[in-house]
C-alpha positions as CSV (number, residue, x, y, z in Angstrom):
1,M,-25.9,-34.6,-106.1
2,R,-28.1,-37.7,-106.5
3,I,-25.1,-40.0,-105.5
4,A,-24.6,-37.9,-102.4
5,A,-28.4,-38.1,-101.6
6,R,-28.4,-41.9,-102.0
7,R,-25.3,-42.2,-99.7
8,L,-27.0,-40.0,-97.1
9,M,-30.2,-42.2,-97.3
10,R,-28.1,-45.4,-96.8
11,L,-26.3,-43.7,-93.9
12,L,-29.5,-42.7,-92.2
13,A,-30.9,-46.3,-92.7
14,N,-27.8,-47.8,-91.2
15,M,-28.0,-45.4,-88.3
16,T,-31.7,-46.3,-87.7
17,V,-30.8,-50.0,-87.5
18,L,-27.9,-49.3,-85.2
19,L,-30.0,-47.1,-82.9
20,A,-32.6,-49.9,-82.8
21,M,-29.9,-52.4,-81.8
22,I,-28.6,-50.2,-79.1
23,A,-32.0,-49.5,-77.7
24,T,-32.8,-53.2,-77.6
25,T,-29.5,-53.9,-75.9
26,V,-30.3,-51.4,-73.2
27,Q,-33.8,-52.8,-72.7
28,A,-32.5,-56.4,-72.6
29,Q,-32.3,-57.7,-69.0
30,A,-28.8,-57.4,-67.6
31,A,-27.2,-60.3,-65.9
32,V,-26.9,-60.0,-62.1
33,A,-24.1,-61.7,-60.3
34,L,-25.3,-64.5,-57.9
35,P,-23.5,-65.8,-54.8
36,Y,-22.9,-68.9,-56.9
37,T,-19.8,-70.0,-58.9
38,S,-19.9,-69.2,-62.6
39,E,-18.8,-71.4,-65.5
40,R,-18.8,-70.2,-69.1
41,I,-20.8,-72.1,-71.8
42,L,-19.6,-72.2,-75.4
43,R,-21.0,-75.2,-77.2
44,D,-22.6,-75.8,-80.6
45,G,-23.3,-72.1,-81.1
46,A,-24.7,-71.6,-77.6
47,N,-23.0,-69.2,-75.2
48,G,-23.8,-68.2,-71.7
49,I,-23.1,-69.0,-68.0
50,L,-23.7,-71.9,-65.7
51,W,-24.2,-70.6,-62.1
52,W,-23.7,-73.4,-59.6
53,R,-23.5,-74.0,-55.9
54,A,-23.4,-77.1,-53.7
55,P,-24.4,-77.6,-50.0
56,E,-21.8,-78.7,-47.5
57,G,-21.0,-82.4,-47.7
58,N,-22.3,-84.7,-50.4
59,P,-25.5,-83.5,-52.0
60,I,-28.4,-85.9,-52.2
61,G,-29.0,-84.9,-55.8
62,L,-28.4,-82.3,-58.4
63,A,-31.0,-80.0,-59.8
64,I,-30.5,-78.1,-63.1
65,I,-32.8,-75.1,-63.6
66,L,-33.6,-74.2,-67.2
67,P,-35.0,-70.6,-67.6
68,G,-37.7,-69.1,-69.7
69,A,-37.0,-66.9,-72.7
70,Q,-35.3,-63.6,-71.9
71,M,-34.8,-64.7,-68.3
72,T,-31.5,-64.2,-66.3
73,A,-30.4,-66.7,-63.6
74,D,-31.1,-64.4,-60.7
75,R,-34.8,-64.6,-61.4
76,Y,-34.7,-68.2,-60.3
77,R,-32.6,-67.8,-57.2
78,W,-35.8,-68.3,-55.1
79,L,-35.9,-71.9,-56.3
80,G,-32.1,-72.5,-56.3
81,D,-31.8,-71.4,-52.7
82,R,-34.7,-73.6,-51.6
83,L,-33.1,-76.6,-53.3
84,L,-29.8,-75.9,-51.6
85,E,-31.5,-75.8,-48.2
86,A,-32.9,-79.3,-49.0
87,H,-29.3,-80.4,-49.7
88,Y,-29.3,-80.5,-53.5
89,A,-26.5,-79.1,-55.6
90,V,-27.9,-76.5,-58.0
91,I,-27.0,-75.3,-61.5
92,I,-28.9,-72.4,-63.0
93,V,-28.4,-71.9,-66.7
94,E,-28.2,-68.4,-68.1
95,P,-28.1,-68.0,-71.9
96,G,-26.0,-65.2,-73.2
97,L,-27.4,-62.3,-75.3
98,E,-27.6,-63.0,-79.0
99,W,-28.9,-61.1,-82.0
100,L,-32.0,-62.7,-83.3
101,H,-34.3,-61.7,-86.1
102,P,-38.0,-62.1,-85.1
103,P,-40.3,-63.5,-87.9
104,G,-41.3,-60.8,-90.4
105,S,-38.7,-58.2,-89.1
106,D,-35.4,-57.0,-90.6
107,T,-34.3,-55.4,-87.3
108,P,-32.4,-57.8,-85.0
109,I,-33.1,-57.8,-81.3
110,A,-30.9,-58.8,-78.4
111,A,-32.4,-61.9,-76.7
112,R,-31.6,-64.6,-74.2
113,Y,-33.0,-67.8,-75.7
114,L,-32.3,-71.2,-74.2
115,L,-31.0,-73.8,-76.7
116,I,-30.6,-77.5,-76.3
117,P,-26.8,-77.1,-76.4
118,H,-27.1,-74.9,-73.2
119,A,-28.8,-77.8,-71.4
120,L,-26.3,-80.4,-72.7
121,A,-23.4,-78.2,-71.5
122,A,-25.0,-78.1,-68.1
123,L,-25.5,-81.9,-68.0
124,D,-21.8,-82.5,-69.1
125,F,-20.6,-80.2,-66.4
126,A,-22.8,-81.9,-63.8
127,K,-21.5,-85.3,-64.7
128,K,-17.9,-84.2,-64.2
129,K,-18.6,-82.3,-61.0
130,W,-20.9,-84.8,-59.3
131,P,-20.6,-88.1,-61.2
132,V,-22.7,-90.2,-58.9
133,A,-25.5,-87.7,-58.0
134,P,-28.9,-88.3,-59.4
135,V,-29.8,-85.5,-61.9
136,S,-33.2,-83.7,-62.0
137,L,-34.1,-81.1,-64.7
138,I,-36.4,-78.3,-63.7
139,G,-37.6,-76.1,-66.6
140,H,-39.8,-73.0,-66.6
141,S,-41.7,-71.9,-69.8
142,L,-39.2,-72.2,-72.7
143,G,-36.9,-74.1,-70.3
144,G,-39.7,-76.6,-69.6
145,G,-40.2,-77.2,-73.4
146,V,-36.4,-77.8,-73.8
147,A,-36.5,-80.2,-70.9
148,L,-39.2,-82.2,-72.7
149,E,-37.3,-82.1,-76.0
150,L,-34.3,-83.6,-74.3
151,L,-36.3,-86.7,-73.5
152,D,-37.9,-87.0,-77.0
153,P,-35.4,-86.5,-79.9
154,L,-38.1,-86.5,-82.5
155,E,-39.8,-83.6,-80.8
156,A,-36.5,-81.8,-80.6
157,S,-35.8,-82.3,-84.3
158,R,-39.1,-80.7,-85.2
159,N,-38.3,-77.5,-83.3
160,P,-36.2,-75.2,-85.5
161,Y,-35.4,-72.7,-82.7
162,T,-33.8,-74.8,-79.9
163,K,-31.1,-76.1,-82.3
164,A,-30.7,-79.7,-81.3
165,P,-27.2,-80.9,-82.5
166,K,-27.1,-83.1,-85.7
167,G,-27.7,-86.7,-84.7
168,F,-29.2,-85.8,-81.3
169,E,-30.6,-89.0,-79.8
170,G,-32.0,-87.7,-76.5
171,V,-30.8,-87.7,-72.9
172,M,-30.8,-90.9,-70.8
173,G,-30.2,-91.2,-67.1
174,L,-32.3,-88.4,-65.8
175,R,-34.0,-89.3,-62.6
176,D,-36.7,-86.6,-62.7
177,V,-38.0,-83.9,-65.0
178,V,-40.1,-81.1,-63.6
179,V,-42.0,-78.8,-66.1
180,I,-43.3,-75.4,-64.8
181,G,-45.7,-73.5,-67.0
182,S,-45.0,-75.2,-70.3
183,S,-46.6,-77.7,-72.7
184,L,-45.8,-79.3,-76.1
185,Q,-49.2,-78.5,-77.6
186,A,-49.3,-76.8,-81.0
187,T,-52.0,-74.2,-80.3
188,G,-53.5,-72.4,-77.4
189,G,-52.3,-70.0,-74.8
190,A,-50.4,-67.0,-76.2
191,F,-48.6,-68.8,-79.0
192,T,-49.2,-71.0,-82.1
193,L,-46.4,-73.5,-82.8
194,P,-47.0,-75.2,-86.1
195,Y,-44.1,-77.6,-85.7
196,R,-45.8,-79.2,-82.7
197,S,-48.3,-82.0,-82.7
198,D,-51.3,-82.3,-80.4
199,E,-51.6,-86.1,-80.8
200,R,-48.3,-87.8,-81.2
201,P,-47.4,-89.9,-78.1
202,L,-44.4,-88.5,-76.3
203,S,-41.5,-90.6,-75.1
204,R,-39.3,-90.6,-72.0
205,P,-36.5,-92.9,-71.0
206,P,-37.5,-95.8,-68.6
207,G,-37.1,-94.7,-65.0
208,T,-37.4,-91.0,-65.6
209,Q,-40.2,-89.6,-63.4
210,M,-42.1,-86.4,-64.3
211,L,-44.1,-83.6,-62.7
212,F,-45.9,-80.8,-64.4
213,V,-46.6,-77.7,-62.3
214,A,-49.5,-75.5,-63.6
215,A,-50.8,-72.2,-62.6
216,T,-54.6,-71.7,-62.6
217,E,-54.2,-68.1,-64.0
218,D,-51.5,-68.8,-66.5
219,K,-52.6,-67.7,-70.0
220,M,-49.2,-68.6,-71.7
221,A,-49.4,-72.3,-70.7
222,P,-52.9,-72.9,-69.4
223,P,-53.4,-75.9,-67.1
224,A,-55.6,-77.6,-69.8
225,L,-52.7,-77.6,-72.3
226,M,-50.3,-78.9,-69.7
227,R,-52.7,-81.7,-68.9
228,A,-53.0,-82.5,-72.6
229,T,-49.3,-82.8,-72.9
230,A,-49.1,-85.0,-69.7
231,S,-51.7,-87.3,-71.1
232,R,-49.5,-88.1,-74.1
233,Y,-47.1,-90.0,-71.9
234,S,-47.7,-93.6,-71.1
235,P,-48.3,-93.9,-68.2
236,T,-49.6,-90.4,-67.8
237,V,-47.7,-88.1,-65.5
238,R,-48.8,-86.0,-62.5
239,V,-50.0,-82.4,-62.9
240,A,-50.0,-80.2,-59.7
241,D,-52.0,-77.0,-59.8
242,I,-50.9,-73.8,-57.9
243,A,-54.2,-72.0,-57.3
244,G,-54.2,-68.3,-58.0
245,A,-50.8,-68.3,-59.7
246,N,-49.8,-67.0,-63.1
247,H,-46.9,-67.5,-65.5
248,L,-44.6,-64.5,-64.8
249,Q,-44.5,-64.8,-61.0
250,W,-42.4,-67.9,-61.3
251,S,-39.5,-65.6,-62.3
252,S,-38.7,-63.1,-59.6
253,G,-39.0,-59.4,-60.3
254,R,-39.8,-57.9,-63.7
255,G,-37.9,-57.3,-66.8
256,M,-38.5,-55.1,-69.8
257,A,-38.9,-58.1,-72.0
258,D,-41.8,-59.5,-69.9
259,R,-45.2,-59.5,-71.6
260,P,-47.8,-59.3,-68.8
261,D,-50.5,-58.6,-71.5
262,F,-50.0,-62.3,-72.5
263,D,-50.5,-63.5,-69.0
264,G,-53.4,-63.8,-66.5
265,V,-53.7,-61.8,-63.3
266,A,-52.5,-63.7,-60.2
267,T,-54.6,-63.7,-57.1
268,I,-51.8,-64.7,-54.8
269,S,-48.5,-63.0,-54.1
270,E,-45.3,-63.8,-55.9
271,A,-43.8,-65.0,-52.6
272,A,-46.7,-67.3,-52.0
273,Q,-46.6,-68.7,-55.5
274,Q,-42.9,-69.5,-55.3
275,C,-43.1,-71.0,-51.9
276,R,-45.9,-73.4,-52.9
277,T,-44.1,-74.3,-56.1
278,A,-40.9,-75.1,-54.3
279,E,-42.7,-77.3,-51.8
280,Q,-44.4,-79.2,-54.6
281,I,-41.0,-79.7,-56.4
282,I,-39.0,-80.7,-53.3
283,N,-41.7,-83.1,-52.1
284,F,-41.8,-84.7,-55.6
285,L,-38.0,-85.0,-55.8
286,Q,-37.8,-86.6,-52.3
287,R,-40.6,-89.0,-53.0
288,A,-38.9,-89.9,-56.2
289,G,-35.8,-91.2,-54.3
290,G,-33.7,-88.4,-53.0
């Protein structure tokens, strides 16, 4: 009788975990097909999709868009389409769903989490597809942090979550890096990241130009933190403020994994925020040389 009761308890516990996993999967944002061509990613433990599209004729450059945590590619189509209109080829990275254990929890959740190998796969694909096109990285939130880690291998090695490959030495040859709503500061905003440093000078390859795009109402990556990160480069890099913008309006629509309680309240519309951001980015890329 006792053995049967223990077996029943184990069965109920397993069913509870299974139901939690199913519920999380249902809540996780579903990928939406884009009018772009898709290419599978499977590299160094990272899986996902590269969504790409090129304008007619030879593109003047290539832009790789790195998404925030739990974001699907369709939520950045607003930026991809604007870049296509400006005659850039575009790749939008979409991490696949993976089971992750949040700190302090025994229940796994389904999550889309950008890793350094996702970005490296996109760069390898870009070099084969457009070998002479200048390459620009554009990262939002987590994607912005990964973009900065690609430039600074020491910073990448300190982050246990983005999984830099063993012996990673950084990425050379990027013409531009644009960071939207992200910093490399250890504290502030909605998160504390003890593996970060607030003081260590940050490095970037010679010739790589940088732009930080900040939102005045962003509570996840406040402008003050973005400016603090920008000041750690020598020479310091430009920070452009989008007045009235917040963090989540840089990703179109809303997903069940979004945390508006972590963010500030925007005083401009999502369309206005995205339009002003795209103008800042395209103007920067064109002034930078293409």
